[in-house]
PDB file of N, CA, C and O in Angstrom:
ATOM      1  N   MET A   1     -21.732  10.391 -24.042  1.00  0.00           N
ATOM      2  CA  MET A   1     -21.420  10.400 -22.625  1.00  0.00           C
ATOM      3  C   MET A   1     -22.270   9.348 -21.889  1.00  0.00           C
ATOM      4  O   MET A   1     -21.767   8.608 -21.044  1.00  0.00           O
ATOM      5  N   PHE A   2     -23.549   9.299 -22.225  1.00  0.00           N
ATOM      6  CA  PHE A   2     -24.442   8.324 -21.601  1.00  0.00           C
ATOM      7  C   PHE A   2     -23.987   6.908 -21.916  1.00  0.00           C
ATOM      8  O   PHE A   2     -24.027   6.034 -21.050  1.00  0.00           O
ATOM      9  N   LYS A   3     -23.558   6.679 -23.147  1.00  0.00           N
ATOM     10  CA  LYS A   3     -23.090   5.353 -23.581  1.00  0.00           C
ATOM     11  C   LYS A   3     -21.853   4.938 -22.772  1.00  0.00           C
ATOM     12  O   LYS A   3     -21.711   3.777 -22.389  1.00  0.00           O
ATOM     13  N   PHE A   4     -20.963   5.903 -22.521  1.00  0.00           N
ATOM     14  CA  PHE A   4     -19.755   5.621 -21.743  1.00  0.00           C
ATOM     15  C   PHE A   4     -20.114   5.117 -20.350  1.00  0.00           C
ATOM     16  O   PHE A   4     -19.603   4.086 -19.912  1.00  0.00           O
ATOM     17  N   PHE A   5     -20.992   5.839 -19.650  1.00  0.00           N
ATOM     18  CA  PHE A   5     -21.370   5.435 -18.296  1.00  0.00           C
ATOM     19  C   PHE A   5     -22.160   4.123 -18.288  1.00  0.00           C
ATOM     20  O   PHE A   5     -22.097   3.358 -17.325  1.00  0.00           O
ATOM     21  N   GLN A   6     -22.883   3.879 -19.339  1.00  0.00           N
ATOM     22  CA  GLN A   6     -23.594   2.612 -19.465  1.00  0.00           C
ATOM     23  C   GLN A   6     -22.589   1.459 -19.585  1.00  0.00           C
ATOM     24  O   GLN A   6     -22.765   0.405 -18.975  1.00  0.00           O
ATOM     25  N   ASN A   7     -21.548   1.672 -20.372  1.00  0.00           N
ATOM     26  CA  ASN A   7     -20.497   0.654 -20.510  1.00  0.00           C
ATOM     27  C   ASN A   7     -19.733   0.476 -19.199  1.00  0.00           C
ATOM     28  O   ASN A   7     -19.401  -0.649 -18.827  1.00  0.00           O
ATOM     29  N   VAL A   8     -19.456   1.557 -18.508  1.00  0.00           N
ATOM     30  CA  VAL A   8     -18.764   1.470 -17.216  1.00  0.00           C
ATOM     31  C   VAL A   8     -19.613   0.666 -16.239  1.00  0.00           C
ATOM     32  O   VAL A   8     -19.097  -0.202 -15.535  1.00  0.00           O
ATOM     33  N   SER A   9     -20.882   0.944 -16.193  1.00  0.00           N
ATOM     34  CA  SER A   9     -21.787   0.223 -15.299  1.00  0.00           C
ATOM     35  C   SER A   9     -21.806  -1.265 -15.632  1.00  0.00           C
ATOM     36  O   SER A   9     -21.793  -2.106 -14.733  1.00  0.00           O
ATOM     37  N   ARG A  10     -21.837  -1.579 -16.885  1.00  0.00           N
ATOM     38  CA  ARG A  10     -21.853  -2.972 -17.312  1.00  0.00           C
ATOM     39  C   ARG A  10     -20.552  -3.675 -16.905  1.00  0.00           C
ATOM     40  O   ARG A  10     -20.586  -4.811 -16.433  1.00  0.00           O
ATOM     41  N   GLU A  11     -19.422  -3.016 -17.083  1.00  0.00           N
ATOM     42  CA  GLU A  11     -18.130  -3.613 -16.719  1.00  0.00           C
ATOM     43  C   GLU A  11     -17.977  -3.762 -15.206  1.00  0.00           C
ATOM     44  O   GLU A  11     -17.381  -4.732 -14.737  1.00  0.00           O
ATOM     45  N   MET A  12     -18.507  -2.814 -14.447  1.00  0.00           N
ATOM     46  CA  MET A  12     -18.397  -2.890 -12.989  1.00  0.00           C
ATOM     47  C   MET A  12     -19.174  -4.082 -12.436  1.00  0.00           C
ATOM     48  O   MET A  12     -18.828  -4.607 -11.378  1.00  0.00           O
ATOM     49  N   LYS A  13     -20.206  -4.509 -13.131  1.00  0.00           N
ATOM     50  CA  LYS A  13     -20.965  -5.685 -12.697  1.00  0.00           C
ATOM     51  C   LYS A  13     -20.161  -6.967 -12.890  1.00  0.00           C
ATOM     52  O   LYS A  13     -20.430  -7.974 -12.235  1.00  0.00           O
ATOM     53  N   LYS A  14     -19.172  -6.933 -13.790  1.00  0.00           N
ATOM     54  CA  LYS A  14     -18.336  -8.104 -14.053  1.00  0.00           C
ATOM     55  C   LYS A  14     -17.184  -8.223 -13.063  1.00  0.00           C
ATOM     56  O   LYS A  14     -16.544  -9.272 -12.979  1.00  0.00           O
ATOM     57  N   VAL A  15     -16.919  -7.177 -12.328  1.00  0.00           N
ATOM     58  CA  VAL A  15     -15.776  -7.161 -11.409  1.00  0.00           C
ATOM     59  C   VAL A  15     -15.991  -8.152 -10.274  1.00  0.00           C
ATOM     60  O   VAL A  15     -17.088  -8.258  -9.727  1.00  0.00           O
ATOM     61  N   SER A  16     -14.943  -8.866  -9.932  1.00  0.00           N
ATOM     62  CA  SER A  16     -14.979  -9.803  -8.809  1.00  0.00           C
ATOM     63  C   SER A  16     -14.474  -9.065  -7.568  1.00  0.00           C
ATOM     64  O   SER A  16     -13.268  -8.913  -7.377  1.00  0.00           O
ATOM     65  N   TRP A  17     -15.388  -8.617  -6.743  1.00  0.00           N
ATOM     66  CA  TRP A  17     -15.027  -7.845  -5.558  1.00  0.00           C
ATOM     67  C   TRP A  17     -14.591  -8.798  -4.444  1.00  0.00           C
ATOM     68  O   TRP A  17     -15.165  -9.878  -4.298  1.00  0.00           O
ATOM     69  N   PRO A  18     -13.576  -8.410  -3.653  1.00  0.00           N
ATOM     70  CA  PRO A  18     -13.119  -9.303  -2.570  1.00  0.00           C
ATOM     71  C   PRO A  18     -14.158  -9.403  -1.456  1.00  0.00           C
ATOM     72  O   PRO A  18     -14.909  -8.466  -1.187  1.00  0.00           O
ATOM     73  N   LYS A  19     -14.171 -10.559  -0.827  1.00  0.00           N
ATOM     74  CA  LYS A  19     -15.068 -10.758   0.319  1.00  0.00           C
ATOM     75  C   LYS A  19     -14.476 -10.031   1.525  1.00  0.00           C
ATOM     76  O   LYS A  19     -13.327  -9.592   1.491  1.00  0.00           O
ATOM     77  N   ARG A  20     -15.259  -9.908   2.578  1.00  0.00           N
ATOM     78  CA  ARG A  20     -14.847  -9.167   3.766  1.00  0.00           C
ATOM     79  C   ARG A  20     -13.564  -9.746   4.364  1.00  0.00           C
ATOM     80  O   ARG A  20     -12.667  -8.997   4.751  1.00  0.00           O
ATOM     81  N   GLN A  21     -13.474 -11.082   4.440  1.00  0.00           N
ATOM     82  CA  GLN A  21     -12.303 -11.725   5.022  1.00  0.00           C
ATOM     83  C   GLN A  21     -11.051 -11.462   4.175  1.00  0.00           C
ATOM     84  O   GLN A  21      -9.976 -11.193   4.712  1.00  0.00           O
ATOM     85  N   GLU A  22     -11.201 -11.542   2.848  1.00  0.00           N
ATOM     86  CA  GLU A  22     -10.074 -11.252   1.959  1.00  0.00           C
ATOM     87  C   GLU A  22      -9.628  -9.802   2.101  1.00  0.00           C
ATOM     88  O   GLU A  22      -8.434  -9.511   2.170  1.00  0.00           O
ATOM     89  N   LEU A  23     -10.598  -8.899   2.143  1.00  0.00           N
ATOM     90  CA  LEU A  23     -10.290  -7.477   2.256  1.00  0.00           C
ATOM     91  C   LEU A  23      -9.546  -7.183   3.555  1.00  0.00           C
ATOM     92  O   LEU A  23      -8.597  -6.399   3.569  1.00  0.00           O
ATOM     93  N   THR A  24      -9.980  -7.814   4.642  1.00  0.00           N
ATOM     94  CA  THR A  24      -9.308  -7.631   5.932  1.00  0.00           C
ATOM     95  C   THR A  24      -7.877  -8.146   5.855  1.00  0.00           C
ATOM     96  O   THR A  24      -6.954  -7.487   6.332  1.00  0.00           O
ATOM     97  N   ARG A  25      -7.688  -9.313   5.261  1.00  0.00           N
ATOM     98  CA  ARG A  25      -6.339  -9.896   5.134  1.00  0.00           C
ATOM     99  C   ARG A  25      -5.443  -9.004   4.282  1.00  0.00           C
ATOM    100  O   ARG A  25      -4.286  -8.772   4.635  1.00  0.00           O
ATOM    101  N   TYR A  26      -5.961  -8.507   3.174  1.00  0.00           N
ATOM    102  CA  TYR A  26      -5.177  -7.630   2.300  1.00  0.00           C
ATOM    103  C   TYR A  26      -4.809  -6.336   3.024  1.00  0.00           C
ATOM    104  O   TYR A  26      -3.684  -5.849   2.907  1.00  0.00           O
ATOM    105  N   THR A  27      -5.759  -5.785   3.768  1.00  0.00           N
ATOM    106  CA  THR A  27      -5.508  -4.541   4.494  1.00  0.00           C
ATOM    107  C   THR A  27      -4.424  -4.734   5.547  1.00  0.00           C
ATOM    108  O   THR A  27      -3.535  -3.893   5.683  1.00  0.00           O
ATOM    109  N   ILE A  28      -4.492  -5.827   6.287  1.00  0.00           N
ATOM    110  CA  ILE A  28      -3.470  -6.115   7.300  1.00  0.00           C
ATOM    111  C   ILE A  28      -2.108  -6.304   6.646  1.00  0.00           C
ATOM    112  O   ILE A  28      -1.098  -5.835   7.170  1.00  0.00           O
ATOM    113  N   THR A  29      -2.074  -6.986   5.509  1.00  0.00           N
ATOM    114  CA  THR A  29      -0.816  -7.198   4.791  1.00  0.00           C
ATOM    115  C   THR A  29      -0.207  -5.871   4.356  1.00  0.00           C
ATOM    116  O   THR A  29       0.994  -5.656   4.512  1.00  0.00           O
ATOM    117  N   VAL A  30      -1.026  -4.990   3.815  1.00  0.00           N
ATOM    118  CA  VAL A  30      -0.532  -3.689   3.363  1.00  0.00           C
ATOM    119  C   VAL A  30      -0.025  -2.871   4.546  1.00  0.00           C
ATOM    120  O   VAL A  30       1.053  -2.283   4.468  1.00  0.00           O
ATOM    121  N   LEU A  31      -0.781  -2.823   5.634  1.00  0.00           N
ATOM    122  CA  LEU A  31      -0.366  -2.040   6.800  1.00  0.00           C
ATOM    123  C   LEU A  31       0.922  -2.593   7.414  1.00  0.00           C
ATOM    124  O   LEU A  31       1.795  -1.823   7.813  1.00  0.00           O
ATOM    125  N   ALA A  32       1.046  -3.904   7.491  1.00  0.00           N
ATOM    126  CA  ALA A  32       2.263  -4.512   8.032  1.00  0.00           C
ATOM    127  C   ALA A  32       3.460  -4.211   7.132  1.00  0.00           C
ATOM    128  O   ALA A  32       4.549  -3.922   7.628  1.00  0.00           O
ATOM    129  N   THR A  33       3.267  -4.276   5.829  1.00  0.00           N
ATOM    130  CA  THR A  33       4.355  -3.974   4.896  1.00  0.00           C
ATOM    131  C   THR A  33       4.792  -2.514   5.012  1.00  0.00           C
ATOM    132  O   THR A  33       5.987  -2.220   5.035  1.00  0.00           O
ATOM    133  N   VAL A  34       3.829  -1.612   5.084  1.00  0.00           N
ATOM    134  CA  VAL A  34       4.154  -0.187   5.217  1.00  0.00           C
ATOM    135  C   VAL A  34       4.896   0.070   6.521  1.00  0.00           C
ATOM    136  O   VAL A  34       5.867   0.826   6.537  1.00  0.00           O
ATOM    137  N   ALA A  35       4.457  -0.545   7.612  1.00  0.00           N
ATOM    138  CA  ALA A  35       5.125  -0.374   8.904  1.00  0.00           C
ATOM    139  C   ALA A  35       6.544  -0.915   8.846  1.00  0.00           C
ATOM    140  O   ALA A  35       7.471  -0.271   9.338  1.00  0.00           O
ATOM    141  N   PHE A  36       6.730  -2.096   8.248  1.00  0.00           N
ATOM    142  CA  PHE A  36       8.067  -2.685   8.131  1.00  0.00           C
ATOM    143  C   PHE A  36       8.992  -1.779   7.329  1.00  0.00           C
ATOM    144  O   PHE A  36      10.126  -1.534   7.741  1.00  0.00           O
ATOM    145  N   VAL A  37       8.528  -1.282   6.198  1.00  0.00           N
ATOM    146  CA  VAL A  37       9.354  -0.420   5.352  1.00  0.00           C
ATOM    147  C   VAL A  37       9.684   0.884   6.076  1.00  0.00           C
ATOM    148  O   VAL A  37      10.808   1.375   5.979  1.00  0.00           O
ATOM    149  N   ALA A  38       8.719   1.446   6.800  1.00  0.00           N
ATOM    150  CA  ALA A  38       8.964   2.679   7.550  1.00  0.00           C
ATOM    151  C   ALA A  38      10.032   2.468   8.619  1.00  0.00           C
ATOM    152  O   ALA A  38      10.932   3.295   8.766  1.00  0.00           O
ATOM    153  N   VAL A  39       9.941   1.377   9.361  1.00  0.00           N
ATOM    154  CA  VAL A  39      10.938   1.079  10.399  1.00  0.00           C
ATOM    155  C   VAL A  39      12.301   0.818   9.751  1.00  0.00           C
ATOM    156  O   VAL A  39      13.324   1.296  10.242  1.00  0.00           O
ATOM    157  N   PHE A  40      12.316   0.072   8.666  1.00  0.00           N
ATOM    158  CA  PHE A  40      13.570  -0.215   7.975  1.00  0.00           C
ATOM    159  C   PHE A  40      14.274   1.072   7.555  1.00  0.00           C
ATOM    160  O   PHE A  40      15.465   1.245   7.817  1.00  0.00           O
ATOM    161  N   PHE A  41      13.540   1.973   6.905  1.00  0.00           N
ATOM    162  CA  PHE A  41      14.171   3.209   6.445  1.00  0.00           C
ATOM    163  C   PHE A  41      14.523   4.141   7.601  1.00  0.00           C
ATOM    164  O   PHE A  41      15.479   4.910   7.496  1.00  0.00           O
ATOM    165  N   ALA A  42      13.785   4.090   8.683  1.00  0.00           N
ATOM    166  CA  ALA A  42      14.143   4.882   9.865  1.00  0.00           C
ATOM    167  C   ALA A  42      15.470   4.398  10.432  1.00  0.00           C
ATOM    168  O   ALA A  42      16.314   5.210  10.811  1.00  0.00           O
ATOM    169  N   ILE A  43      15.665   3.081  10.495  1.00  0.00           N
ATOM    170  CA  ILE A  43      16.925   2.518  11.001  1.00  0.00           C
ATOM    171  C   ILE A  43      18.082   2.860  10.050  1.00  0.00           C
ATOM    172  O   ILE A  43      19.164   3.238  10.498  1.00  0.00           O
ATOM    173  N   VAL A  44      17.849   2.725   8.749  1.00  0.00           N
ATOM    174  CA  VAL A  44      18.885   3.082   7.772  1.00  0.00           C
ATOM    175  C   VAL A  44      19.243   4.555   7.891  1.00  0.00           C
ATOM    176  O   VAL A  44      20.420   4.914   7.869  1.00  0.00           O
ATOM    177  N   ASP A  45      18.232   5.411   8.017  1.00  0.00           N
ATOM    178  CA  ASP A  45      18.465   6.849   8.159  1.00  0.00           C
ATOM    179  C   ASP A  45      19.262   7.148   9.424  1.00  0.00           C
ATOM    180  O   ASP A  45      20.189   7.956   9.401  1.00  0.00           O
ATOM    181  N   LEU A  46      18.906   6.505  10.511  1.00  0.00           N
ATOM    182  CA  LEU A  46      19.625   6.694  11.767  1.00  0.00           C
ATOM    183  C   LEU A  46      21.078   6.246  11.620  1.00  0.00           C
ATOM    184  O   LEU A  46      21.993   6.925  12.088  1.00  0.00           O
ATOM    185  N   GLY A  47      21.284   5.117  10.976  1.00  0.00           N
ATOM    186  CA  GLY A  47      22.641   4.616  10.766  1.00  0.00           C
ATOM    187  C   GLY A  47      23.472   5.551   9.919  1.00  0.00           C
ATOM    188  O   GLY A  47      24.622   5.830  10.256  1.00  0.00           O
ATOM    189  N   ILE A  48      22.917   6.039   8.833  1.00  0.00           N
ATOM    190  CA  ILE A  48      23.638   6.971   7.968  1.00  0.00           C
ATOM    191  C   ILE A  48      23.937   8.256   8.733  1.00  0.00           C
ATOM    192  O   ILE A  48      25.032   8.804   8.608  1.00  0.00           O
ATOM    193  N   SER A  49      22.988   8.743   9.516  1.00  0.00           N
ATOM    194  CA  SER A  49      23.210   9.958  10.307  1.00  0.00           C
ATOM    195  C   SER A  49      24.352   9.770  11.293  1.00  0.00           C
ATOM    196  O   SER A  49      25.189  10.658  11.460  1.00  0.00           O
ATOM    197  N   GLN A  50      24.385   8.610  11.947  1.00  0.00           N
ATOM    198  CA  GLN A  50      25.451   8.340  12.907  1.00  0.00           C
ATOM    199  C   GLN A  50      26.814   8.245  12.207  1.00  0.00           C
ATOM    200  O   GLN A  50      27.808   8.746  12.731  1.00  0.00           O
ATOM    201  N   ILE A  51      26.869   7.620  11.050  1.00  0.00           N
ATOM    202  CA  ILE A  51      28.119   7.513  10.297  1.00  0.00           C
ATOM    203  C   ILE A  51      28.596   8.901   9.872  1.00  0.00           C
ATOM    204  O   ILE A  51      29.781   9.209  10.000  1.00  0.00           O
ATOM    205  N   LEU A  52      27.704   9.727   9.375  1.00  0.00           N
ATOM    206  CA  LEU A  52      28.089  11.076   8.959  1.00  0.00           C
ATOM    207  C   LEU A  52      28.527  11.915  10.163  1.00  0.00           C
ATOM    208  O   LEU A  52      29.421  12.752  10.041  1.00  0.00           O
ATOM    209  N   GLU A  53      27.911  11.698  11.310  1.00  0.00           N
ATOM    210  CA  GLU A  53      28.286  12.436  12.515  1.00  0.00           C
ATOM    211  C   GLU A  53      29.693  12.025  12.961  1.00  0.00           C
ATOM    212  O   GLU A  53      30.469  12.868  13.410  1.00  0.00           O
ATOM    213  N   LEU A  54      30.025  10.744  12.841  1.00  0.00           N
ATOM    214  CA  LEU A  54      31.368  10.277  13.203  1.00  0.00           C
ATOM    215  C   LEU A  54      32.440  10.827  12.258  1.00  0.00           C
ATOM    216  O   LEU A  54      33.557  11.129  12.678  1.00  0.00           O
ATOM    217  N   ILE A  55      32.084  10.952  10.984  1.00  0.00           N
ATOM    218  CA  ILE A  55      33.043  11.443   9.985  1.00  0.00           C
ATOM    219  C   ILE A  55      33.338  12.921  10.219  1.00  0.00           C
ATOM    220  O   ILE A  55      34.490  13.344  10.117  1.00  0.00           O
ATOM    221  N   SER A  56      32.333  13.695  10.525  1.00  0.00           N
ATOM    222  CA  SER A  56      32.549  15.143  10.645  1.00  0.00           C
ATOM    223  C   SER A  56      32.697  15.608  12.052  1.00  0.00           C
ATOM    224  O   SER A  56      32.883  16.801  12.291  1.00  0.00           O
TER     225      SER A  56
END
């Protein structure tokens, strides 16, 4: 068990962590994408609801 955590610690030191500016850019990209997809599916849902309401 100790050997495992020692190896994990060693590998984590090799990781290339993003800088603050990169992290901010990635976060904004993810939030914008999630917002776009949410709005897109809300519009699709509204459209399907309206079509089904017209049919019945």
